[in-house]
KERORO-923660 format. One record per atom (N, C-alpha, C): x negated, y negated, z; residue in one letter. Coordinates in steps of 0.1 Angstrom, whole numbers, plus 5000, padded with zeros to 4 digits. Atoms other than C-alpha are relative to their C-alpha. Layout:
<nodes>
XYZA;...
</nodes>
This chain:
<nodes>
500650144999M;060467768502M;500249934987M;500050095012F;060867478478F;499049895002F;501050114999V;058167218470V;500849874999V;499450135000L;059366878480L;498949894997L;501050105003H;057666558468H;499050054990H;501049955009P;056066728438P;499349904992P;500750085010D;053566578414D;501049964989D;499050045010P;055566368389P;499950084987P;500249925012F;054066578361F;500550145001F;499649864997L;055366898377L;501550015005L;498750004996L;058966808382L;500950114992L;499049935007P;061767048374P;500949914992P;499150085007A;064566928351A;501450055001A;498649964998Y;068166968363Y;500849884995Y;499250105006R;070566778341R;501550035003R;498549985000I;074366728343I;500450094989I;499849915011S;074366898310S;499350135002S;500749874998P;073567278309P;498850024991P;501149995009F;070967208282F;498750015008F;501349994995Q;067467328291Q;499050014989Q;501050005011T;064167318272T;500050134992T;500149875007M;064367688264M;501150014989M;498950005010H;067567618244H;499649944986H;500550055013L;065567438217L;499750124991L;500449895008A;064067758205A;501250104998A;498949915000Q;067167968213Q;501049964989Q;499150055010N;069467748193N;499550004986N;500550015013A;067167708164A;500050144993A;500149875006A;066968088160A;501350074997A;498749945002L;070668148159L;500450024985L;499649975013E;072168298128E;501349924997E;498850075005T;074868118107T;501350085004T;498749934995N;078368188122N;501149894999N;498950105001D;081768018115D;501150035010D;498949974989F;083568138147F;500549875005F;499650124994A;083667778159A;501249934992A;498950065009S;085767648129S;501350085002S;498749924998A;088267938134A;500649975013A;499550034986Y;088467858171Y;500749865000Y;499450135000F;089067488165F;501349994992F;498850005008D;091567558138D;501250065008D;498949944992Q;093567778161Q;500449915012Q;499750084988R;093267548191R;500749864996R;499650145003F;093867208174F;500849994987F;499350015013G;095367288140G;499049984988G;500950015012K;093667328106K;500149864994K;500250135006N;092466998091N;500449895010N;499650104990Q;093366818124Q;498849965009Q;501250034992W;089766808138W;498849984991W;501350005007Q;086266728127Q;498949985010Q;501250024991Y;082766728142Y;499649864999Y;500750134999T;081066408153T;498650025006T;501350004994L;077566328164L;500050025015L;499850004985N;078766278200N;501449955003N;498750054995G;081666168221G;500249864997G;499950145003R;080865808215R;500549974985R;499550015014E;081265848177E;501450044999E;498649955001A;084466038182A;501049885005A;499150124996I;085965738202I;500049894990I;500150105010R;084665498176R;500950034988R;499249965012L;086365688148L;501549995003L;498650014996A;089665698168A;500449855000A;499650154999L;089565318174L;500149944987L;499950065014Q;089065248137Q;501450014994Q;498649985006N;092665358131N;501049895004N;499050094995Y;094265068149Y;499949854996Y;500250135005N;093064758130N;499949905012N;500250084989L;091964608163L;499349874997L;500750135002Q;091064238164Q;499249965012Q;500950034988P;088464078187P;500849955012P;499250054988T;091163928209T;501050115006T;499249894995D;093064258213D;499550065012D;500349944987L;093064448245L;500250155001L;499949854997V;092364818252V;499950025015V;500049974986T;093264928287T;499550145003T;500649874997I;091065208301I;500650045014I;499549944988L;092765428327L;499250135003L;500849884997T;090965708346T;500850085011T;499349914990T;092065998368T;500049955014T;500150054986S;090765848400S;500549865003S;499650144999E;091865488392E;498949925007E;501250074996N;088365388404N;499549914988N;500550095011F;086665108384F;498950064992F;501249945007Y;083765338375Y;500450054986Y;499849955013I;083565408338I;498749994992I;501350005008S;080665498315S;499949894990S;500250115009S;079165218295S;500150064985S;499849945013C;079365468266C;501449974994C;498650035003V;083065408266V;500249854997V;499850155001T;083065028272T;499349944989T;500750065011K;080364948247K;500650034987K;499349965013T;082165138220T;501249924998T;498850085001I;085364948227I;499649864996I;500450145002E;083464618228E;499649974985E;500350025014A;082364668192A;501349974992A;498850035007F;086064628183F;500849885006F;499250094994C;087764418209C;499749995015C;500250014985Q;088164348247Q;500750125007Q;499449894992W;089064598274W;500249955015W;499750034985N;090464588310N;500350135006N;499749884993R;091464838336R;501450015006R;498750004995T;095064758343T;501049974989T;499050025011L;098064788320L;500749865002L;499450135000S;099564448311S;500849984987S;499250025012S;101864298285S;499149984988S;500950025011A;098764228264A;499350134995A;500649885004T;097664588262T;500550054987T;499649955014K;097664708226K;499850154999K;500449865001L;096165058232L;499550055014L;500549944987I;095565288262I;498950104996I;501049895001L;092365488264L;500050075014L;500049934987V;092765758291V;498850095001V;501249924998N;089565898305N;500450115010N;499849894992H;090266248319H;498750035007H;501350024993E;087566208345E;499450125006E;500749894994F;084966468354F;500750144998F;499349885002G;087166738340G;501450015006G;498750004993Y;090266638360Y;501049924992Y;499150075008P;093266548339P;500749895007P;499250114994H;095066218345H;501450055004H;498849944995P;098166298366P;501349944994P;498750065004E;100666068349E;500149984984E;500050015014M;100366138312M;501449994994M;498650015005E;104066178306E;500549865001E;499550144998K;104765838321K;499349914990K;500850095009L;101965678300L;500650024986L;499549985014K;103365838268K;501349944998K;498650075000A;106865708277A;499949854998A;500150145001S;105465358276S;500149964985S;499950035014G;105365378238G;498749944994G;501250065005L;101865238236L;499150124994L;500949905006P;099265418214P;499050055011P;500949944990I;096965658234I;498950074993I;501149925003I;093565788229I;499650085013I;500549924988E;092566078253E;498550024999E;501449974998D;088966078263D;499850135008D;500149874994C;088466448269C;498550055000C;501449965001C;084666438268C;499550085011C;500449924988T;084366588303T;501150105003T;498849924997T;087566798299T;500250104989T;499849915011F;086867048272F;500850125004F;499349884996F;088167348292F;501249985009F;499050024990S;090567178316S;501449984993S;498650035004Q;094367158313Q;500849955012Q;499150034990D;097267018332D;501150115001D;499049894998V;100267218344V;500950024988V;499249995013Q;102067138311Q;499250054988Q;500949955010N;099067258291N;500049914988N;499950105011K;099166938270K;498949905000K;501150095001V;095866768277V;499450004986V;500450015013G;094666648244G;501149984990G;498850015009Q;098166638229Q;500949885003Q;499250124996Y;099566328246Y;499849884990Y;500450125007G;097766078225G;500050024985G;500249995015D;097265998188D;498750084997D;501349935001F;093666128192F;499550055013F;500849964988S;091566318216S;498650024996S;501549995003T;087766318218T;499350095010T;500849904992Y;085266568231Y;498549984998Y;501550015000S;081566588239S;499550145003S;500549864997F;079866928236F;498950015011F;501049984990P;076766868258P;500450005014P;499550004987K;078966828288K;500250145005K;499749874996F;079667198288F;499150114993F;500849905008F;077267368263F;498649964999F;501450045001P;073467378261P;499649964986P;500350055013I;073267168230I;499749855002I;500450144998Q;071766818225Q;500949904993Q;499250095007I;074266668201I;501450074998I;498749955004G;077866708190G;501249965008G;498750034995G;081366608196G;501150044991G;498849965008L;084866648182L;501049885001L;498850085000I;087766418172I;501150084995I;498849935003V;091166568171V;501149904997V;498950095003A;094066388153A;501350085002A;498749944998N;097566468164N;501049954989N;499050025011S;100766428144S;500049864994S;499950125007G;100866158118G;498749934997G;501350055002Y;097166098117Y;499150094992Y;500949925008S;094366218095S;498650005006S;501449994995T;090866338104T;499049964988T;500950045011S;089466208070S;499349875004S;500850114995L;087165978089L;498550034998L;501449985004T;083565918081T;499050015012T;501049984990S;081066058106S;498649984994S;501450025004Q;077365978104Q;499250135000Q;500749874999M;076566338108M;499550054986M;500549955013S;074366488081S;500550154998S;499549865002P;075266828065P;499150105008P;500949914993I;072266998082I;500450005015I;499650014986E;073466868116E;501350075002E;498749934999K;076966998109K;499850155000K;500349855001Q;075567338100Q;499550055013Q;500649974987Y;073567338132Y;501150015011Y;498950004990L;076667248153L;500850124999L;499149895002E;078767518137E;499450135005E;500649874996K;076267798144K;499850005015K;500350004986V;075367688179V;501350015008V;498750004993M;078967618190M;500750144998M;499449875002S;080067948175S;499450105010S;500749904991Y;077468138196Y;500649985014Y;499650024986Y;078567968229Y;501550025002Y;498649984999L;082267968222L;500450155001L;499849854999M;082068348217M;499750055014M;500349964986Q;080768368253Q;500749915010Q;499350104991S;083268118268S;500550075012S;499449934988S;084768378291S;498950015011S;501149994991D;081368448307D;499549865005D;500450144996L;080468078307L;500949955011L;499050054990L;083667988326L;499950075013L;500249924988S;083168268351S;498849965008S;501250044993Q;079668158359Q;500149865005Q;499850144996R;080567788361R;500850005013R;499150004988K;083367878386K;499250065012K;500749944989A;081068098407A;499049905006A;501050104995N;078367818409N;500749895007N;499350114993F;080967558417F;500550045014F;499549964987D;082467758445D;498850025010D;501249994991Y;078967838459Y;499549865005Y;500450134997A;077967478457A;501049925010A;498950064992H;081267358472H;499850045015H;500249954986Q;080767578503Q;498749955006Q;501350044994A;077067488507A;500149855004A;499950144997F;077767118506F;501149965011F;499050024990Q;080867138527Q;499450035014Q;500649974987S;078767298555S;499149885004S;500850124996L;076666978554L;500849885003L;499250114997G;079666758559G;500649924988G;499550075012F;080466658523F;501350074996F;498849935004S;083766738506S;500349964985S;499750035014L;085166748470L;500849874999L;499350125003R;086366418456R;501450034995R;498749965005F;089166588437F;500450145005F;499649874996P;091266888448P;499650104989P;500349895009K;090467228432K;501350054994K;498849945007Y;092967358406Y;499450114991Y;500449895009D;092767688387D;499849964986D;500150045014H;093267508354H;499049894997H;501050115002V;090567258359V;498650055001V;501449965001V;086867308349V;499249875001V;500750134998P;084867018364P;498750004992P;501250025008S;081966878344S;498849975009S;501150024990A;079866808376A;500650025014A;499549994986L;080066838414L;500149865006L;499850134994L;081566518427L;500450015014L;499949984986L;081266488464L;500349875008L;499850114990N;082666248491N;498950015010N;501150014991N;079866128512N;500349995015N;499650034986H;081766038544H;499049935008H;501050094993Q;079165778552Q;498850075006Q;501249934994Q;076566038560Q;498749944995Q;501250065006I;074065878536I;500449854998I;499750145000L;073965498540L;499749934987L;500550075013D;072165418507D;500150114989D;499849915010L;073565628479L;499149974987L;500950035011P;071565448452P;498550055003P;501349954996L;068365538472L;500050154998L;499949865002L;069565898472L;499850044985L;500149975014K;069965888434K;498549994996K;501550015004D;066265768431D;499350125006D;500749884994Y;065166048455Y;500350134993Y;499749895007L;066966308436L;499250004986L;500750015013A;065366188403A;498550035003A;501449974996Q;061966208421Q;499850155002Q;500149864999H;062766578425H;500650074988H;499649945013G;063966638389G;501550034999G;498649974999I;067666628397I;500849874994I;499150115005Q;069966408375Q;501249985009Q;498950024992S;072666248395S;500549864998S;499650145000S;074665928399S;500949975012S;499050054991V;076665728424V;501349994994V;498650035005F;080465718419F;500349865005F;500050144996Y;080265348421Y;501549955003Y;498750054995G;083165178440G;500650095010G;499549914990E;083565478463E;498850055007E;501149934992D;081465658490D;499950144995D;500149865007A;080765948466A;498950004990A;501049995010F;078166078442F;500250144993F;499949885007F;077766358417F;498750064995F;501249935004I;075166618408I;500350114990I;499749905010P;074766898382P;500750125007P;499449884995C;076967208386C;500650074987C;499649935013H;077167428354H;499650145000H;500249865001Q;076767778342Q;498550044999Q;501549965001N;072967768337N;499249975012N;500650014987L;072267718373L;500150145007L;499949884992C;071568008397C;500149955015C;499850044986R;072068008435R;498849935006R;501250064995A;068467918441A;499949854996A;500050145005D;068867608420D;500949915009D;499150084992I;071867498441I;499449995014I;500750014987D;069967588473D;498949895000D;501050115002Y;067167348460Y;500749875002Y;499350134999F;069767068456F;500349975015F;499650024986V;070967128492V;498849965008V;501250034992E;067367128506E;499549864997E;500550135004V;066466808487V;500949905007V;499150094994I;069566628500I;499950005015I;500249994985T;069066758535T;498749935004T;501350074996A;065466638535A;500249854999A;499850145000F;066666298524F;500849955012F;499250044989K;069266278551K;499149995013K;500949994989Q;066566378577Q;499049885000Q;501050115002Q;064066128563Q;500649865004Q;499450134997T;066565838565T;500449995014T;499650004986I;067765938600I;498749975009I;501250014992H;064165958614H;499149894995H;500850115005G;062765678593G;498750054993G;
</nodes>
C-alpha cells in the first residue's frame, strides 16, 4: 500500500537527480581522494578539462571564447528537434547574444543539446558545416554514439554532475583541440576540493551505478508500457538516459495538471512541452517500490480524471 494525497509536510522527495537528503552527511564524511582527476585526465586529456560550479557555468565559459556580439546568433539544436529547451541554456546564451532553433546564414555558433542522454544523430553533418560547435552533454555524461565521439565533435563539451550523481553542485568544461581550459570559474578552492572527493567516490562505483540505473530503467519501462505509455526515444545499449521520458498517447488529457499532481505526491516531473509526452525520475538510487509508487500515483490520477 502507498499513501496517496499525503499531508504536505509528509511528502517524500523524488528528484530527477539521484541526490537525496542522506547524501548531505554521506558526502561530507568522505575522505580526500584524487581518483576523479585521474579519470578525467584519461577520458578527456590532461589540462583539457576543469571543474565548474554547474552546467550553466560550463556553457558560459565556453561561450566566452567566441567574442559574441549582442546581434550575433547562436542556433540551439536538440536530439528530438522539439522546441523544448531548458531556460538554463537560453538564459545563459542571452547574456551574450541572441538564439534561435533553426540553422540559417546568420548562425555564428551551434549549441547541440544531447537531449535526456540521447546523442544528436547528425553530428558528423553538423561538424561538416564548418561552424563552431559547443556540445551540451549535461544529460549525457555516460552516453555515446556508435562512433564513440560524443563530446569530441565540438570545440567544447559541457557536463553537469547532479544529473547522474548524488551531489548538489558541479559540472565540467572540456576543451578540444586548439582551445585552452584556462578559464575562470567562480568555484572556490573548498568547493573544488569537495567536488574532487565526492566525484572520486562515485566514479569508482560507476560500474554498479550504471548497472542499477539500467535495471531501474528496464523495470520502469515495462511497468509504464503495461499502462499504455511508451518510450519517447528508442533504447540503445550505448545510451544512459537522464530520466524516463514517456509518450502519453493522449491517455492523460492535461499533462500540466499531472505535473502538479505528481508534485503533490513528492515526485519531480515535467511535461515535454510541444509533444504529448512527459518525464519522471529514473536513476540508480530508486528501488522497485519507488517505481511502483510512481505507477500507482499516475494510475490514480488517470482514474480520477476519467471518473471526475
